[in-house]
C-alpha positions as CSV (number, residue, x, y, z in Angstrom):
1,M,65.8,-57.0,-32.6
2,L,64.2,-59.1,-30.3
3,P,61.3,-58.3,-27.6
4,F,63.1,-59.3,-24.6
5,L,66.2,-57.6,-25.9
6,S,64.2,-54.3,-25.7
7,N,64.4,-51.8,-23.1
8,K,60.6,-50.8,-23.6
9,K,58.4,-52.6,-20.9
10,S,55.3,-53.6,-23.3
11,K,51.6,-53.9,-21.8
12,A,52.0,-58.0,-21.5
13,G,55.6,-57.3,-19.7
14,Y,53.7,-55.0,-17.1
15,A,51.2,-57.6,-16.5
16,Q,53.9,-60.1,-16.3
17,D,55.7,-58.4,-13.4
18,M,52.1,-57.6,-11.7
19,I,51.6,-61.3,-11.6
20,V,54.9,-62.4,-10.1
21,K,54.8,-59.6,-7.6
22,D,51.3,-60.4,-6.2
23,R,51.7,-64.1,-6.3
24,K,51.1,-66.0,-3.5
25,P,53.7,-68.7,-2.2
26,D,52.6,-72.2,-3.1
27,Q,50.8,-73.9,-0.5
28,S,52.3,-76.1,1.5
29,D,51.2,-77.8,4.7
30,D,54.1,-80.1,5.3
31,K,57.6,-79.4,3.6
32,D,58.6,-82.7,4.6
33,D,55.3,-84.3,2.6
34,P,57.0,-87.0,0.6
35,K,54.2,-86.5,-2.5
36,A,54.5,-82.8,-2.4
37,F,56.3,-82.8,-5.8
38,L,53.4,-85.1,-7.6
39,K,50.7,-83.0,-5.8
40,A,52.6,-79.8,-7.9
41,C,52.5,-81.8,-10.9
42,A,48.9,-82.7,-9.9
43,Q,47.9,-78.8,-9.9
44,D,49.8,-78.5,-13.0
45,L,48.0,-80.5,-14.7
46,I,44.7,-79.6,-13.4
47,D,45.8,-75.9,-14.3
48,A,46.8,-77.1,-17.9
49,I,43.7,-79.0,-18.4
50,K,41.3,-75.8,-17.4
51,S,43.3,-73.4,-19.7
52,E,43.0,-76.1,-22.6
53,N,46.6,-75.9,-23.6
54,V,47.5,-79.5,-24.9
55,D,51.0,-78.5,-25.1
56,K,51.3,-77.7,-21.6
57,V,49.3,-80.9,-20.6
58,A,52.0,-82.9,-22.6
59,Q,55.0,-80.9,-20.8
60,V,53.2,-81.6,-17.5
61,L,52.9,-85.4,-18.7
62,E,56.5,-85.7,-19.5
63,D,58.0,-84.0,-16.5
64,T,56.2,-86.1,-13.9
65,F,57.1,-88.9,-15.5
66,E,60.7,-87.9,-15.4
67,M,60.9,-87.3,-12.3
68,L,59.3,-90.6,-11.0
69,D,61.3,-92.7,-13.3
70,S,64.2,-90.7,-11.5
71,Q,63.2,-91.9,-8.1
72,P,64.9,-95.1,-7.2
73,H,62.8,-98.3,-7.6
74,E,63.3,-101.3,-8.4
75,E,63.3,-102.2,-12.0
76,G,60.8,-105.3,-13.1
77,P,60.5,-107.4,-16.3
78,H,59.5,-105.3,-18.9
79,T,57.3,-107.4,-21.0
80,E,54.7,-106.6,-24.1
81,E,51.3,-107.9,-24.4
82,G,51.2,-111.8,-25.6
83,Q,54.9,-111.9,-24.2
84,E,55.3,-114.0,-21.3
């Protein structure tokens, strides 16, 4: 049986429940801050780097790029180095 289908609580599950229960809300001085998402991504990146988690760093970078790319913007010319 898969562990997450079990009714038993593991020690890791208990610790995770405690972390979620005791977690404080994300700090947000201004809910109207247009850079709030970018700041959250920056904090996630800092946390991933501190934990030396390469997969998490890559995921944060990818998520940040996708979010920024999805924002309204004007496309400029796409040029390769050496092309004019």
